[in-house]
C-alpha positions, 0 to 999 in steps of 0.5 A: 468469491466473485469479487475475488475472481473478477476484481482482486486477482485481475487487478493484481495481475494487471499490476504485474504486466505494468511491472514487465512492461515498464521493466522492460522499457528501462532495460531492467530485470529482476533477480529470480532469487528475489521473486521466486520464493514469493510465488511458491508461497503465494501459489501454495496459499491460493491452493490451500484456499481452493481446498478449504473453499471446497471443504466450505471452511469459507472463513479459512479460505478468505483468510489464506487467499488474504495472505496470498494477496498480501504477498503479491500485492506487496511484491508486485507494487514495490517492483512497480515503484522501482521501475517508475522511479527509473523511468521518471524524467522529472527532477527531485522535489525536495526543494518543493517539498521543503518550501511547502512545509515552510509556506504552511508553517510547519518547521520540520527540523524543530519537530524532528529535534523535539522528538529526538530529545524525548525518548518516550516519545520517539519509542511510542512514534517508532512502535506505531510506525512499525505497527503497519504489518501487525495491523494488516494481519490483525485485519486480514484475519479479524475481518476474514472471520466476522465480515468477509465482504470487508476484506474484499473491500480492503484489498480494493482499496489497497490496490487502488491506493498503491496505483495512485501513489506510484503514479504520483511518485512518477511526476513528484519524485523525491528522496526525503526529509532526512537528506534535505535537513542534513539530519541522517540518511534514508535507507533507500536513498542509494537505491533511489539514486541508482534507479534516477542514473540508471545504474540499478538495472537488476532489481536484488531487494526491495526498499519502499522508496515512495516519499510522496505521498505517504502510503503509511498515512493513506493505510492509516486512513484505511485502517480506521475505515475498514473497522468501522462497523466494529467499535471494539475493533475501531477505537484501538485503531483510531488511537494507534493510526493517529500516532502512526501518521504523526510518526511518519514525519520522524520515522518514515522521513516524510515531509508535512506535504507527504502526510497531506498528500497521503491523507488526499490518496486515502480519501480518494481511494475511499471514494473510487472504492465506494463507487466501484463497489456500488457498481460490482453490487449491481453488476452481481445482481444482474449476473445472478439474474441472468444465471437464474432466468429460466432457459427458453424451450 
């Protein structure tokens, strides 16, 4: 509970403050109709979580508060990615990523063509790519009931990896491999171009616009790691997420270097999260000792 109040929710608040600062600096705003339903739902979930905590239904309380955090993190980080894309002064890195793929011997277009010519492989990759939302709900619900400490660890990782991803995107923006290889158009391409040209001043909808590094890949690392103490959950997640990471090349229009970057973000976020949790455990022991110490006199 303390980790939620003193680490997770303050971090979410900081993302929201960052949104406001960057949006104002770019002369941008967010359509109220986009965010007020999310605010209402998240607020209602927080109230329900507090009630469940008071009733000592701790597992239910953590699951409900987790849904509130998912909604809050999702909307605020997406807004941040839009604002940072508009603020980025750096050129699009698609040509650089194409050269990097070629330098490591990966022929993206050949892989895309092979997948496109094998419908069963395409369907497997498509389902794996879309499974990220289902995995998110599954992991949060299951861990809320069997391993609540892992839920806090999960959200700290998510926040850190999202922040790293958004910052890297600011310095190395890109559109995606579909446009670069002339095999299609990314759903987020128009928004990205409009943001770069400062024509999109009111955000009315949100798409995932981050190409490098791949957040799907970073998420795959997290899903596997967070289930490490529960083998019945771990092995299915390993299989699914290995496929999901492979799927981002064709389903998410990612370059291979995006995947490599996503893996780097994933493992860096794990290291930072573990260090933060060690510090927090030491801090919690100190706080508990101070609280339990007898008062003078």
